[in-house]
N, C-alpha and C positions, 0 to 999 in steps of 0.2 A: 675380722674380726666382728660381731655384731654392730652392727648402726641399731640401738634404741628407741631413737628419735623414728625412725622409717618402722620398726615394730610394734604395735598396736597392743598384742598380745603380753610385750613385757613389762612388769613390774617393778618396782622398787624391790622389792627382796632376791627375783632371780636378777637383777642387776648387779646388786652387793653380790651374789654367787657369781656372778662369774669376774667381775674386779677382782674376788679372791682368788679364781685359777688366773688370773694372768698376773698376780702379784708372787702367786706359787710357782709361775714361771719366768718371771723377772729374777726371783731369788733363785732360780734353780742356775739361769741363764750367771749371774753375776758369780756362783760359787765356782762356775767353770773356772769363766775369766780369773778369778783370785786364783785359783788353784793353778794356772798356767803362767801367770803372773809372778807368783813364787819359784815358777820351777824354773823359771828362764832368769834369776837374778845374774848367775853368773856368765848370760850370756850378753847381757846388758852392760856387765862391768867392763865384757872387753870390748864391746860397742864403744865404751865411752871412750878407755884410751886409746882407741884406734882413732877415734873423732879429734882429743885431743893432740895425736902428733899428726894428724891430717893439716890441723889447723897451725901446728906448729905452737902448743904450749905443752909443757910438762906438765904432767896426770897429778892425781893427789899421793900417788904412791912412792914418788920421787924426791927425795931427799938431803938436800945440798951443806958441806962440808963449810965451815967459814972460811979456811983458807984459797975453796973454790970461787974465786971471783969470775971466772967468764960462766957465763950460763948461755952461752950460744944453742940457739937449738939448730942441728940439721933435718932438713923436712924430708927425710927420707921417705915416709911413709906417702906425703905428698905425689913426689915426683915418681912413685913406685905404681902408685895407686892410677894417676892419669895416664902413663904409659901402658897399663894393663888396659885400662879401657878404652883409649886409642885404639890399641892393637883388637880386642875382640868388636868394635863398632866396625873398624875397617875388613874386616870378615862378615861379619852378618850384612851388612850393608854395603858388601863390595860393588852389588848392581845398583846402586843409590833405591833403591826400594826394600818392605818389609821383608824379614826373612823365612819366606814360605812358598812351595812353590804346589801346583797339584798337577799330579800324573794319570793319562789314564789306567788303568787296570789291565792285566794281561788278559782277560775275561771280561770287556766291560758289559756291563746289566742297563738292559733298555737303552742299547745304540750298537748299532752294528761297528766291527772294529775297522770294517774296509767296504767303502762301493766303489762303483766306477760307472764310468759314462757307457748308455744304452749303445753298441754297435748301430743300432737302426740310427740312430740321433746322428752319430758321426760317420756314417757312410761306408762301416769297415763289415758289413756282410759279408765280403766278397775278399776278404782280403786271405782267405784260406783255407785248410779244410778245419771240417770243425774237431774240437776238443772238449774232452769233459769239461761239462760246464758252459762248454758256449753257445752260440749262435747255431740252429743246425741248418747247413746250409741248405738243404733238400725241401724247406719250405720256401717258395714263393716271395720277396723282398714286400708283395701287393698283398702276402695275407700276415706278416709280420706289425704285431703294436707293442705298445709302449706298456700293455698289459697283459704282452701273451699272443697267444697264436691258437687255433680251434686245435686240439689233440695234446697239448703240452703239459693236462698234466692237474691240473689248476685248473680248482672251481671256482665259480666267480657268487657271489652272494645277489640274492635277489634283489632287482632294483639296480644291482651296479651302473655305473655308467663313465665313460672313458676319464674325463674330468674326475670323479671321486676318486676312480682307484689311482689316479695320479697324484694324488693330494694326500692319498693314506699313507705315507711313507713311517711308519709308525718306528722300525730299524734307522731310521737317520734323528731319531729324537729332537731337539730345537732345531734343526739344519732341517726339516723339510719344509719351513717355511719359505726358507732363503734358495734352496735347492728345488722345489716344489714345481716352476716352469722346465726345468731337465728333466732331460731323459738318465735317470740313475739307475743301476738293481743295486742291491747288495752283495757283498764278498769281494773275494779278489778278482783281479781283472784278467778274463781268458787269455788275453794277447796281451803283449808288452806296448802294443801299440797305442791300445787304450787309457787314457786318463783317468787315473785312479785316485780316490782323494780316502783320508781317514777321520769320518765324522766323529769317533772318540776323543781323537785328538785334539781336534780343534774344540769341541765339547769343553777339554780340561783346560786348554789355552783360555778360553774365554772367561771358564768360573774362575780360572784367574786373577784375572784382569779384574773381576765384579770384586772377590776378596780385596784385592790391590786398594781399589778405589773407596771401598768401604773402612778399610782399615785407615787410610789415607785421610779421610772426612771425618773421622773422629782422633784423629792425631796418635793412631796406637805404634807410631812409629817413634814420638817422643816418649809415649808413654813406657818401652820398651828401652830406652836409652839412660832412662833415668833408673828403672830398674836395677840393668846391666852396672852402672856404675855403686849402685846399694853393693850388690854383690862383690865390686872391689873393693869396695872399702870395710863392709862389714862383713863378707861373707855369704851372703845370701840375698838373691833376688827374688821378689815378688810378683805377679802378676795376678789382676781378677778378671774371668771372663774367657771368654767372650760371652755376654750378657746384651739384650736387645733394650734399648731406652728411645724414649721418646725425643725427637728433634722438632725443633720450630722450623721449616724454611720461610724466610721472608717473601713474601712475593707481591706484588704490584700488577693488578689487572686492570685495562684499558676499557674504558667505560663505553657505552654508546654515544652520549656527546664530547668521547675526546678526554675526558678527564681521566685518573689513576686513584683507583682504591687500594688500600691493602689490605691483601687477604692471607693472613699465615696458613700455613698446612702443615698439619701433625705428623710425621713420620716416625716410622721403625725402624730404628739402626742401629748396627751391635755396635762394640764400644770394647775395648780393652782399656784397665785401669790398674796405674802404678799402686802396688801395698807399700808404704816404708814397713820394713821389720821392726819398727818402732811401735807401730798399729795391732801390729800381728800376734797373735795368739794362741795357736796349737796346742794340740794335745800334747802334756808332757810325758806320754808313752810312748809315741807316734816316732819315726824316724825320717816318715816324707809325708807325704799328702795322702797320699794312698792308704796309710796304716792309721791316719787319723780319724778318733772316732766323734770329734767334733772340731772346730776352730772359732774363734771371735777375733774379727775386726774392728777395731776401736774407730771411732769417727769424733772430730773435732771440725763441729756444726755450727756458723754463725743464723741470726734469725731467716735470714733470706734463704738460705739452703735448707733449714730446717720446714720453713712454710713451699719449700719446693716438692717435698714430700707428699703434700696435700695432692696434686696433679698423678701422682703415680700409683699404678694400682696395687690394692689389696691393704693400704694402706689406711689405718683408722683415724679418720679425719677428726673425729672426737678428741681423741689420745693427741693429737698432732697440737693441736689448737689448745687442748688443756698445757700442755707442757711449754708454749709458746706464753701463755697467763701466767705462770709459774716463776719463769724466767732461767737465767741458764743457771747450771748446775757445775761446769767444767772443773774441773778439779788437777792443775800440775801435779804429774807424776816426777819420783825423785830423777830420773833422769834428767827431764824437762826443766827442770830447775837446773840441777849442774851445767847443763848443757848455756842457759842461759846466763847463769854465773860468769861463766869464761867469757863467755861471749860480751861481757858486758852490757847485754840487754835489757832493756827495760818491760819489753813487751807485756800486756795483759789482757789475761785471758780468761779475766773474770764474766767478760760477755758473750762467752761459746757454750755449746754443750755438746755433751757426753751422750754417745751414742753406740751403743754395742750389737752389732751385727753379727747375730748366732746363727750357724751350720751344724748340724747335727742329729742326735737321738734324743725322744724324749716318751714320755709314756704314751700310749694311744687311747688310755685316758684323759688327760690332758684337751689333747683336738678336740675329742666329743663333748668334753661339758663345755666347752668354747666352740659347739656347733661350725670344727672345720670340716668339710666335707671328706670323709674317708673313699679314697680311691677303689673302684671296683677290685674283686681277688685279694684284699689287702686285710681284710675281716680278722682273719685268723693272728693277724700281726699281734706283739704285743707290745711293741716300741715303732715308732715311725720319726724318718726324717723329715726335718722340717726347716725352716728358715723364719728367723725371727728377729725383729729390731727392738730393741729394750732400753729406757733409759729407766732411770732410780725406780722406784717399783709400779710401772706402767708397761706396757706394751703398745707398740709404736705399729705390729705387723706381726702375723704368722701364719706361715700359709705351709701346705705338704713339699718338700722338694721337688722341683718341676722336671726337675731329670733324668731321665729314663736310658741308660741303668741311672741310678741314685749315684751321685759323687760332688763332691764341696769343691765349687767352680774358681779353684785359685793354683796356680803352680809357682812352685819356690824351685830355685834352682840356685848350685854352689858354682862358688870359684873353683875353689878345691872343697872335695870330697869328704864328710866324715862320715864315718858308716855307723858311727854309735851316736848320735844326736841328727837334731831335727835342722838346728843351727850351724853351717859348714863356717871352714877354715874359711881369712880373709889371703889378699894377695903379700900383705905384705907382714905375717906372722912371724915371719924367720927372721925378718930386720929387724923386730924390736925386742 
């Protein structure tokens, strides 16, 4: 969005025009939201029934006759849900870590699949007759080096030095710094006595460890566990991401006088986020995420969470502050009221803000009128993929979808797949 305070050429007239465009976009998002909300009404009824059965409460469709005195509820749903959840967690987290692995490709790119120690450094130059790809025993050892020898067909660049060529091991990828002092050569070892390494495998293992460290740092395992539980209970688990977020590292630096001062550091970290099916509104005509023309993610934010949006990139700070000034606007949905009534809860949601996060297509003219940059090569497109955050008639954020190729950053997985609907069957369907 445009910050009119920083644009001296902006006038009150064109500011009003931009606000009209923002209102138009907000209305479009809310229209999609209402359409999806109406389409999933039957799914909400199934979820409510499953929730009440899990809690051991009779749903509204259960009626008792006068002579039926015993109304004991047998918690079959809770038993089955917890059993299914436990089994899935045991399988997926069997290695006590996030269920993801990194393997090298059959033909690694940018790194050698095999490398071996140079026979010169291993004193293996006289171990036997020469074979294809091995050292030429006709060359005296004193004429051999780590960079080859005269007449081996290798052309040295101008100004080449022994040290420079030894460090220039692009085929080793990021291992060149670690193995720079070693005499290594690309390819499989010509003799079985030579020590052999697999740089591609080593790099894949390091990448896997890095991914696991970042996932653990962002509580990714707990987010996935929450999605698995809801998949067992409601039939569908939803994960958002991975996306990058700013994280504050709390550091204390020792000064010259011996004292310590607080110097926090902002870093970007990847994060997975559990999204409840209750707050997820997909395209009603889609059967999976790939078919979705749009999705709407409903957020329920308190004042601090809404104020945190001021520090996130591409959010309209003026719009966020105006929303805070206007006050909370959250209204409970029908399913929320029923859950709370059955739970005998008196929680008050009047101090919350409802913010809709939209991922989908809009007319390109809306972006042009709002001065959103159009990526190169897309001038002929009539529609654009965007990410927008709206509340009431106010747009808090609107940017072109940053993913290449375009995708909606959500993943939905079923407990039992229903090929004819986006929301799938739960594990206790046949027991209820």
